[in-house]
C-alpha positions as CSV (number, residue, x, y, z in Angstrom):
1,X,-83.6,-17.5,-125.7
2,X,-86.6,-15.3,-124.7
3,X,-87.1,-11.8,-125.8
4,X,-86.4,-10.6,-122.3
5,X,-83.1,-12.5,-122.1
6,X,-82.1,-11.1,-125.5
7,X,-82.9,-7.6,-124.2
8,X,-80.8,-8.2,-121.1
9,X,-77.7,-9.5,-123.1
10,X,-77.9,-6.7,-125.6
11,X,-78.0,-4.1,-122.9
12,X,-74.6,-5.1,-121.5
13,X,-71.9,-2.4,-121.8
14,X,-68.8,-3.7,-123.6
15,X,-65.4,-2.6,-122.2
16,X,-63.6,0.1,-124.0
17,X,-60.4,-0.6,-125.8
18,X,-58.1,0.7,-123.0
19,X,-59.9,-1.4,-120.4
20,X,-59.5,-4.5,-122.5
21,X,-55.8,-3.9,-122.7
22,X,-55.5,-3.5,-118.9
23,X,-57.5,-6.6,-118.3
24,X,-55.2,-8.6,-120.6
25,X,-52.0,-7.2,-118.9
26,X,-53.2,-8.2,-115.4
27,X,-53.8,-11.7,-116.6
28,X,-50.2,-11.9,-117.7
29,X,-48.9,-10.8,-114.2
30,X,-51.3,-12.8,-112.1
31,X,-49.0,-15.9,-111.9
32,X,-46.2,-13.8,-110.6
33,X,-48.4,-12.2,-107.9
34,X,-49.5,-15.7,-106.8
35,X,-45.9,-17.0,-106.5
36,X,-44.9,-13.9,-104.4
37,X,-47.9,-14.5,-102.1
38,X,-46.9,-18.1,-101.5
39,X,-43.3,-17.1,-100.6
40,X,-44.5,-14.5,-98.1
41,X,-46.8,-17.0,-96.4
42,X,-43.9,-19.4,-96.1
43,X,-41.8,-16.7,-94.5
44,X,-44.5,-15.9,-92.0
45,X,-44.5,-19.6,-90.9
46,X,-41.0,-19.2,-89.6
47,X,-41.8,-16.1,-87.5
48,X,-43.0,-15.9,-83.9
49,X,-44.8,-13.0,-82.4
50,X,-41.4,-11.4,-81.9
51,X,-40.1,-11.6,-85.5
52,X,-38.2,-14.2,-87.5
53,X,-36.9,-17.3,-85.8
54,X,-33.3,-16.0,-85.9
55,X,-34.4,-12.8,-84.2
56,X,-36.2,-14.8,-81.6
57,X,-33.1,-16.8,-80.9
58,X,-31.1,-13.5,-80.4
59,X,-33.6,-12.6,-77.7
60,X,-32.5,-15.6,-75.7
61,X,-34.8,-18.4,-76.9
62,X,-33.3,-21.9,-76.8
63,X,-34.5,-22.9,-80.3
64,X,-31.0,-23.9,-81.5
65,X,-30.1,-26.2,-78.6
66,X,-32.5,-28.9,-79.8
67,X,-34.9,-29.1,-82.6
68,X,-37.8,-28.5,-80.2
69,X,-36.1,-25.4,-78.5
70,X,-35.4,-27.2,-75.2
71,X,-32.9,-25.9,-72.7
72,X,-29.8,-28.2,-72.6
73,X,-27.4,-25.9,-70.7
74,X,-26.3,-27.3,-67.3
75,X,-26.7,-24.9,-64.3
76,X,-23.7,-23.7,-62.3
77,X,-23.1,-22.3,-58.8
78,X,-22.8,-18.5,-58.9
79,X,-22.0,-17.9,-55.2
80,X,-22.2,-19.3,-51.7
81,X,-22.5,-17.8,-48.2
82,X,-20.6,-18.0,-45.9
83,X,-17.7,-17.5,-48.5
84,X,-14.8,-19.9,-48.7
85,X,-12.0,-19.5,-46.0
86,X,-14.1,-16.9,-44.0
87,X,-14.6,-16.7,-40.3
88,X,-18.3,-16.9,-39.5
89,X,-19.7,-15.6,-36.2
90,X,-21.4,-18.4,-34.5
91,X,-24.0,-19.3,-33.4
92,X,-26.3,-17.7,-35.9
93,X,-25.6,-19.3,-39.3
94,X,-27.5,-19.6,-42.5
95,X,-26.2,-21.3,-45.7
96,X,-27.0,-19.6,-49.0
97,X,-26.4,-20.9,-52.5
98,X,-27.2,-19.0,-55.7
99,X,-27.4,-20.8,-59.1
100,X,-26.9,-19.4,-62.6
101,X,-30.5,-20.1,-63.6
102,X,-33.9,-21.1,-62.3
103,X,-33.8,-24.4,-60.4
104,X,-36.4,-27.1,-59.9
105,X,-37.4,-26.8,-56.2
106,X,-38.1,-30.5,-56.0
107,X,-34.4,-31.2,-56.8
108,X,-33.0,-29.2,-53.8
109,X,-33.3,-31.6,-50.8
110,X,-31.4,-32.1,-47.6
111,X,-31.3,-34.2,-44.5
112,X,-33.9,-32.9,-41.9
113,X,-34.4,-36.0,-39.8
114,X,-30.8,-37.2,-38.9
115,X,-27.1,-36.6,-39.7
116,X,-27.0,-38.8,-42.7
117,X,-25.5,-37.1,-45.8
118,X,-28.5,-37.2,-48.1
119,X,-30.1,-34.9,-50.6
120,X,-28.6,-32.5,-53.0
121,X,-27.7,-29.8,-50.3
122,X,-25.2,-31.1,-47.7
123,X,-23.2,-29.4,-45.0
124,X,-20.4,-31.3,-43.1
125,X,-17.5,-30.8,-40.7
126,X,-15.9,-34.2,-41.3
127,X,-15.6,-34.5,-45.1
128,X,-19.2,-35.8,-45.4
129,X,-18.9,-38.8,-43.1
130,X,-21.9,-37.2,-41.5
131,X,-23.8,-34.1,-42.3
132,X,-25.3,-31.3,-40.2
133,X,-29.1,-31.8,-39.7
134,X,-31.1,-28.9,-41.3
135,X,-34.2,-27.4,-39.8
136,X,-36.1,-27.6,-43.1
137,X,-35.8,-28.1,-46.8
138,X,-33.9,-25.1,-48.3
139,X,-36.3,-22.2,-49.2
140,X,-36.2,-20.6,-52.7
141,X,-36.0,-16.9,-53.6
142,X,-34.7,-14.5,-56.3
143,X,-36.8,-16.2,-59.1
144,X,-35.9,-19.6,-57.7
145,X,-32.2,-19.2,-58.2
146,X,-31.2,-18.7,-54.5
147,X,-31.7,-21.4,-51.8
148,X,-31.3,-20.8,-48.1
149,X,-31.0,-23.4,-45.4
150,X,-30.6,-23.1,-41.6
151,X,-29.0,-25.8,-39.4
152,X,-31.4,-27.4,-36.9
153,X,-29.0,-26.5,-34.1
154,X,-26.2,-23.9,-33.6
155,X,-23.0,-24.9,-35.4
156,X,-20.0,-26.0,-33.2
157,X,-17.6,-23.2,-32.4
158,X,-14.1,-23.1,-33.9
159,X,-15.1,-25.7,-36.6
160,X,-14.6,-25.7,-40.3
161,X,-17.7,-26.7,-42.4
162,X,-17.8,-27.6,-46.1
163,X,-20.9,-27.3,-48.4
164,X,-21.6,-29.9,-51.1
165,X,-24.2,-29.6,-53.9
166,X,-24.7,-32.8,-55.7
167,X,-25.6,-33.5,-59.3
168,X,-29.2,-34.2,-58.1
169,X,-29.7,-30.4,-58.3
170,X,-31.5,-29.7,-61.6
171,X,-32.8,-26.7,-63.5
172,X,-36.4,-26.5,-64.6
173,X,-35.5,-28.3,-67.9
174,X,-34.1,-31.2,-65.9
175,X,-30.4,-30.4,-66.6
176,X,-28.2,-31.5,-63.7
177,X,-24.9,-29.9,-62.4
178,X,-22.2,-31.4,-64.5
179,X,-20.1,-32.3,-61.4
180,X,-20.5,-32.3,-57.6
181,X,-19.8,-28.8,-56.2
182,X,-17.8,-28.8,-52.9
183,X,-16.5,-25.6,-51.2
184,X,-13.2,-25.2,-49.3
185,X,-15.3,-24.4,-46.2
186,X,-15.8,-21.6,-43.7
187,X,-14.9,-21.6,-40.0
188,X,-17.1,-20.7,-37.1
189,X,-15.7,-18.5,-34.4
190,X,-14.3,-20.4,-31.4
191,X,-15.8,-20.6,-28.0
192,X,-14.8,-18.4,-25.1
193,X,-14.4,-14.7,-24.6
194,X,-11.7,-12.0,-24.9
195,X,-10.9,-8.3,-24.6
196,X,-10.6,-5.6,-27.2
197,X,-8.7,-2.5,-26.0
198,X,-6.8,0.3,-27.5
199,X,-6.1,4.0,-27.7
200,X,-7.8,6.8,-29.8
201,X,-5.6,9.7,-30.8
202,X,-6.1,12.8,-32.9
203,X,-4.1,13.3,-36.1
204,X,-1.6,15.4,-34.0
205,X,-0.9,12.3,-31.8
206,X,-2.7,13.7,-28.7
207,X,-5.2,11.7,-26.7
208,X,-8.8,11.7,-27.9
209,X,-11.1,11.8,-24.8
210,X,-14.8,11.0,-24.8
211,X,-14.9,9.1,-28.1
212,X,-17.7,6.7,-28.3
213,X,-16.7,3.2,-29.2
214,X,-19.3,0.7,-30.3
215,X,-18.7,-3.1,-30.8
216,X,-20.9,-4.8,-33.4
217,X,-21.0,-8.5,-34.1
218,X,-23.0,-9.9,-37.0
219,X,-24.4,-6.5,-37.6
220,X,-25.7,-6.0,-34.0
221,X,-24.2,-3.7,-31.5
222,X,-23.3,-5.6,-28.4
223,X,-21.4,-3.0,-26.3
224,X,-20.5,0.6,-26.1
225,X,-17.7,2.4,-24.2
226,X,-16.0,5.8,-24.2
227,X,-12.4,6.7,-24.1
228,X,-10.9,8.2,-21.0
229,X,-8.6,11.3,-20.6
230,X,-5.7,9.3,-22.0
231,X,-7.7,8.2,-25.0
232,X,-7.8,4.6,-23.8
233,X,-10.8,2.2,-23.9
234,X,-11.3,-1.4,-23.1
235,X,-14.2,-3.9,-23.3
236,X,-13.9,-7.4,-21.9
237,X,-16.1,-10.5,-21.8
238,X,-16.7,-10.3,-25.6
239,X,-17.8,-13.5,-27.1
240,X,-15.1,-14.7,-29.6
241,X,-15.6,-13.8,-33.2
242,X,-15.3,-10.8,-35.6
243,X,-16.3,-7.3,-34.4
244,X,-16.7,-4.1,-36.3
245,X,-15.6,-1.2,-34.1
246,X,-17.0,2.3,-34.8
247,X,-15.4,5.4,-33.2
248,X,-17.6,8.5,-33.1
249,X,-17.1,12.0,-31.9
250,X,-18.6,15.4,-32.9
251,X,-16.6,17.4,-35.5
252,X,-14.6,14.3,-36.4
253,X,-15.1,11.7,-39.1
254,X,-16.3,8.3,-37.9
255,X,-13.5,5.6,-37.9
256,X,-14.1,1.9,-38.4
257,X,-12.0,-1.1,-37.6
258,X,-12.4,-4.8,-37.9
259,X,-11.1,-7.0,-35.0
260,X,-11.2,-10.7,-34.6
261,X,-11.0,-12.5,-31.2
262,X,-9.8,-16.0,-32.1
263,X,-8.9,-17.6,-28.7
264,X,-10.3,-17.7,-25.2
265,X,-8.9,-15.0,-22.9
266,X,-7.2,-13.2,-25.9
267,X,-6.6,-9.5,-25.7
268,X,-6.5,-7.5,-28.9
269,X,-5.0,-3.9,-29.1
270,X,-6.9,-1.8,-31.6
271,X,-5.5,1.7,-31.9
272,X,-7.2,4.4,-34.0
273,X,-6.4,7.9,-35.3
274,X,-9.5,10.1,-35.4
275,X,-9.5,12.5,-38.4
276,X,-11.2,16.0,-38.2
277,X,-14.1,16.6,-40.5
278,X,-12.0,19.4,-42.1
279,X,-9.5,16.9,-43.5
280,X,-9.2,16.8,-47.3
281,X,-8.8,14.0,-49.7
282,X,-5.3,13.0,-50.8
283,X,-2.9,10.6,-52.4
284,X,-1.0,7.9,-50.6
285,X,2.4,6.9,-51.9
286,X,5.4,4.9,-50.8
287,X,7.7,2.0,-51.7
288,X,7.5,-1.8,-51.5
289,X,10.7,-3.6,-50.4
290,X,11.6,-7.2,-49.7
291,X,11.5,-8.0,-45.9
292,X,14.8,-9.8,-46.0
293,X,17.0,-8.2,-48.7
294,X,15.6,-4.7,-48.5
295,X,15.6,-4.6,-52.3
296,X,12.7,-2.9,-54.0
297,X,9.9,-5.1,-55.4
298,X,8.1,-4.3,-58.6
299,X,4.8,-5.5,-60.1
300,X,3.2,-5.7,-56.6
301,X,-0.6,-5.3,-56.8
302,X,-2.2,-2.9,-54.3
303,X,-5.9,-2.7,-53.6
304,X,-7.9,-0.7,-51.1
305,X,-10.8,-1.5,-48.7
306,X,-12.6,1.0,-46.5
307,X,-12.0,0.6,-42.8
308,X,-9.0,-0.5,-40.8
309,X,-7.9,-4.1,-40.6
310,X,-10.5,-5.1,-43.2
311,X,-8.9,-8.0,-45.1
312,X,-11.8,-9.3,-47.1
313,X,-14.9,-8.1,-48.9
314,X,-15.5,-5.5,-51.6
315,X,-12.7,-3.1,-52.5
316,X,-13.0,0.6,-53.3
317,X,-11.7,0.2,-56.8
318,X,-8.6,2.3,-56.1
319,X,-5.6,0.2,-57.2
320,X,-2.0,0.4,-58.3
321,X,1.0,-1.8,-59.3
322,X,4.5,-0.9,-58.0
323,X,7.0,0.4,-60.5
324,X,10.5,-0.9,-61.3
325,X,11.8,1.2,-58.4
326,X,9.2,-0.3,-56.0
327,X,7.1,2.9,-55.8
328,X,3.3,3.1,-55.8
329,X,0.6,5.8,-55.8
330,X,-3.0,5.5,-54.7
331,X,-4.9,8.5,-55.9
332,X,-8.2,10.2,-55.2
333,X,-8.7,8.7,-51.7
334,X,-11.3,10.5,-49.6
335,X,-10.8,11.3,-46.0
336,X,-11.1,8.0,-44.1
337,X,-9.2,5.0,-42.7
338,X,-8.3,2.3,-45.2
339,X,-6.8,-1.1,-45.4
340,X,-4.3,-1.6,-48.3
341,X,-3.8,-5.2,-49.5
342,X,-0.4,-6.0,-51.0
343,X,0.1,-9.1,-53.1
344,X,2.4,-10.7,-55.7
345,X,3.0,-14.2,-56.8
346,X,5.7,-15.8,-54.7
347,X,5.0,-13.5,-51.8
348,X,2.7,-13.7,-48.8
349,X,-0.3,-11.4,-49.1
350,X,-0.2,-8.8,-46.4
351,X,-2.0,-5.6,-45.4
352,X,-1.3,-2.1,-43.9
353,X,-3.6,0.7,-42.6
354,X,-3.6,4.3,-43.8
355,X,-5.5,7.3,-42.5
356,X,-6.1,9.8,-45.3
357,X,-6.0,13.5,-44.3
358,X,-4.4,15.2,-47.2
359,X,-1.5,13.6,-49.1
360,X,0.5,10.9,-47.4
361,X,4.1,10.1,-48.5
362,X,6.7,7.5,-47.4
363,X,4.0,4.9,-46.6
364,X,6.5,2.1,-47.2
365,X,5.7,-1.5,-46.8
366,X,7.9,-4.7,-46.7
367,X,6.6,-8.0,-48.0
368,X,7.9,-11.5,-47.4
369,X,8.5,-14.3,-49.9
370,X,6.6,-17.5,-49.4
371,X,8.0,-19.6,-46.5
372,X,8.4,-23.3,-46.4
373,X,6.3,-25.2,-43.9
374,X,7.5,-24.8,-40.3
375,X,9.3,-21.5,-41.0
376,X,8.5,-18.1,-39.4
377,X,9.5,-14.6,-40.3
378,X,9.1,-11.6,-37.9
379,X,9.3,-8.0,-39.4
380,X,9.5,-4.9,-37.1
381,X,8.8,-1.5,-38.7
382,X,8.7,1.9,-37.2
383,X,8.3,5.5,-38.5
384,X,9.0,8.9,-37.0
385,X,8.7,8.9,-33.2
386,X,7.9,12.0,-31.2
387,X,9.8,15.1,-30.5
388,X,11.9,14.7,-33.7
389,X,14.3,12.4,-31.7
390,X,16.2,9.9,-33.8
391,X,15.1,6.7,-32.2
392,X,16.6,3.3,-32.7
393,X,14.4,0.2,-32.1
394,X,15.9,-3.3,-31.8
395,X,14.1,-6.7,-32.2
396,X,15.0,-9.5,-29.7
397,X,14.1,-13.2,-30.1
398,X,14.8,-15.9,-27.5
399,X,14.0,-19.6,-28.1
400,X,15.0,-23.2,-28.0
401,X,18.5,-24.0,-29.4
402,X,19.6,-27.3,-30.9
403,X,22.6,-27.6,-28.4
404,X,22.2,-25.8,-25.1
405,X,18.5,-25.2,-24.6
406,X,18.1,-21.4,-25.3
407,X,19.4,-18.7,-27.6
408,X,19.1,-14.9,-27.8
409,X,19.5,-13.2,-31.1
410,X,19.7,-9.4,-31.5
411,X,21.9,-6.7,-32.9
412,X,25.0,-5.7,-31.0
413,X,27.1,-2.8,-32.3
414,X,30.3,-1.9,-30.4
415,X,30.7,1.7,-31.1
416,X,28.4,4.7,-31.5
417,X,29.6,8.2,-32.5
418,X,27.4,11.2,-33.4
419,X,23.7,11.3,-34.3
420,X,22.7,8.4,-36.4
421,X,26.2,7.1,-36.9
422,X,27.2,3.6,-35.9
423,X,30.3,1.6,-36.3
424,X,29.0,-2.0,-36.8
425,X,31.7,-4.2,-35.3
426,X,29.5,-7.3,-34.8
427,X,26.8,-8.1,-37.2
428,X,24.5,-9.6,-34.5
429,X,24.7,-11.9,-31.5
430,X,23.4,-15.4,-31.5
431,X,24.1,-16.5,-28.0
432,X,23.6,-20.0,-26.6
433,X,25.8,-21.6,-24.0
434,X,26.8,-18.2,-22.5
435,X,23.2,-16.9,-22.5
436,X,22.4,-16.3,-18.8
437,X,20.6,-13.8,-16.7
438,X,23.7,-11.6,-16.8
439,X,23.7,-11.4,-20.5
440,X,25.5,-12.9,-23.5
441,X,29.2,-12.6,-24.1
442,X,29.9,-14.8,-27.1
443,X,28.6,-14.7,-30.7
444,X,27.9,-18.1,-32.1
445,X,26.6,-19.4,-35.4
446,X,23.0,-20.3,-35.8
447,X,21.7,-23.2,-37.8
448,X,18.1,-22.1,-38.2
449,X,17.7,-18.5,-37.0
450,X,19.0,-15.3,-38.6
451,X,18.8,-11.5,-38.2
452,X,18.3,-10.8,-41.9
453,X,17.8,-7.1,-41.8
454,X,18.7,-4.4,-39.2
455,X,18.3,-0.7,-39.3
456,X,20.4,1.5,-37.0
457,X,20.3,4.9,-38.7
458,X,17.0,6.2,-37.3
459,X,13.4,6.3,-38.5
460,X,11.9,4.9,-40.6
461,X,13.4,1.5,-39.8
462,X,12.9,-2.2,-40.5
463,X,14.3,-5.3,-38.8
464,X,13.7,-8.9,-39.9
465,X,14.3,-12.2,-38.1
466,X,13.7,-15.5,-39.9
467,X,13.3,-18.9,-38.2
468,X,13.9,-21.4,-41.0
469,X,12.7,-24.3,-38.8
470,X,10.6,-23.8,-35.7
471,X,11.6,-26.3,-33.0
472,X,9.8,-27.7,-30.0
473,X,9.8,-25.3,-27.2
474,X,8.9,-21.7,-26.4
475,X,9.9,-18.6,-28.5
476,X,9.6,-15.1,-27.1
477,X,9.8,-11.9,-29.1
478,X,10.3,-8.4,-27.9
479,X,11.1,-4.9,-29.2
480,X,13.3,-2.4,-27.3
481,X,13.4,1.3,-27.7
482,X,17.2,1.4,-27.6
483,X,17.3,5.2,-27.5
484,X,15.1,5.4,-24.4
485,X,16.6,2.4,-22.5
486,X,17.3,3.2,-18.9
487,X,14.7,6.0,-18.7
488,X,11.8,5.8,-16.3
489,X,8.5,5.2,-18.0
490,X,9.3,6.8,-21.4
491,X,6.3,7.1,-23.7
492,X,7.9,7.5,-27.1
493,X,7.5,3.9,-28.1
494,X,3.8,3.9,-27.3
495,X,3.2,6.9,-29.5
496,X,5.3,5.6,-32.4
497,X,2.7,3.6,-34.4
498,X,5.3,0.8,-34.5
499,X,4.0,-2.5,-35.9
500,X,5.3,-6.0,-36.0
501,X,4.1,-8.4,-38.7
502,X,4.6,-12.2,-38.2
503,X,4.5,-14.5,-41.2
504,X,3.7,-18.1,-40.4
505,X,2.1,-20.8,-42.5
506,X,2.0,-18.1,-45.2
507,X,-0.4,-16.0,-43.2
508,X,0.5,-12.5,-42.0
509,X,-0.5,-11.3,-38.5
510,X,0.1,-7.7,-37.3
511,X,0.7,-6.5,-33.8
512,X,0.2,-2.8,-32.7
513,X,2.1,-1.2,-29.9
514,X,-0.2,-0.6,-26.8
515,X,-0.7,2.8,-25.2
516,X,1.5,2.6,-22.1
517,X,4.9,3.7,-20.8
518,X,8.1,1.7,-21.2
519,X,11.1,1.0,-23.4
520,X,10.5,-2.7,-23.8
521,X,7.5,-4.1,-25.8
522,X,7.0,-7.8,-25.2
523,X,4.7,-9.1,-27.9
524,X,4.2,-12.8,-27.7
525,X,5.4,-16.3,-27.0
526,X,5.0,-19.2,-29.4
527,X,5.3,-22.9,-29.3
528,X,4.1,-25.6,-31.8
529,X,1.7,-27.2,-29.4
530,X,-0.4,-24.1,-28.4
531,X,0.5,-21.6,-31.1
532,X,0.8,-17.8,-30.3
533,X,0.2,-16.4,-26.9
534,X,-0.2,-12.6,-27.1
535,X,1.4,-10.7,-24.2
536,X,1.5,-7.2,-25.8
537,X,2.9,-5.2,-22.7
538,X,5.3,-2.4,-22.2
539,X,7.8,-2.2,-19.4
540,X,11.1,-0.5,-18.5
541,X,14.3,-2.3,-19.3
542,X,17.7,-0.8,-19.5
543,X,20.1,-3.6,-20.5
544,X,19.7,-5.1,-24.0
545,X,21.8,-8.1,-23.2
546,X,19.4,-9.4,-20.5
547,X,16.1,-9.3,-22.4
548,X,14.6,-12.8,-21.9
């Protein structure tokens, strides 16, 4: 060692006693520090930029489905348009399908060159023997979850179409639909034209003149008319389909009604009450009863839609369930016209309209139990007529009998004494072999028609006729204002707001009395071959026995 090196070594400063102790202590803990560091590094290897793997999975990653984190969940159909069992206004039609997740666009194909049912997106009117030719491959939107296709030509009128999505449809991870998806179908509006007419009245039952009435189809206004001095309006040559009618007048709330023209040359009566803009919100209450027995019906579900005669689409959220005594209450309803849906298992779903201007009571509704195939039920209901007169309405049905050709069924009471007091000597007449133009003289038993419910004590009233088996031949249904029979051109019936609901094939159809004078309202004829033929006319008629 050189002198310089000896000097350098000797000049080094030795650690003090405390420093030596600290150095030795750190040496003892160094292994523990190294082990902790290794564990931390291992933990970091399980983290993503979002945190631990378990946290990442909570954020929606598919790391648990397979070891590599691949999506293995099969897509489903969230919605389709047109919706099942709906009436779609032809000719403009687009078909829209929305999936539950992002879909591979290459998997959504359809037939664009012919009517062969090919591709994953198929539309057919004959259970997929052939398929509607599309104008192009369905286009994607909404983050590639929604696909829209347009037929190459207008769809046929009055035809039911079903949509089928096959298992060839896949998401972006190549997961296919589990099963083929097929809709119940939608029906295009039929061909032809018809007339929508009606009367607009104020809340006090007087005629509303100069009310603007617009007719919109598929969201486009096609015609406008105004009411005359009697509050009447009419628009003919309307292409068949669903119309939204809007009634407008200054200082009054707009009214909206849905009307559907189903058959060529059909005439629909759409009556509306116009509510002043000073009307207040209110509560609607009433009672639900069985159309045949008259007994109260509990556990009936009621839901509300905005607009009159609106039987599908979104509801307002206002609901109730009838109590043990059949009563219901619909609260917090703003001033407007509404359609109330009434439904219960074992009963045919039906609807009724209400116009809210303050509280409404006694808005009673009858419902019918499900009918067997080939059966029909007709329910007449009326409220308070004008001038506080106790009015009696009677239902009349004529039709084919099994023995002699025709029958006439109606109520016939032999004695009347005092206001609202009847002595019911005969329950009802079912006349067959003695049914002539001069009337009916003998009551006979019926094998398939019955007058189930009759009301002869004044308003409100309900009458029900049931045909247990519809025969071949023509049926004809009428309503007579018994209290005004024999008068010349009475108008009480036209102002009564009387309705008739017909239940057939478990579907309810409601008729509204037209604005005209007369004591006899002839509603419709029916036969199995051509269905319902709406007459909907008022006339004078004095003798109840001779109603045809």
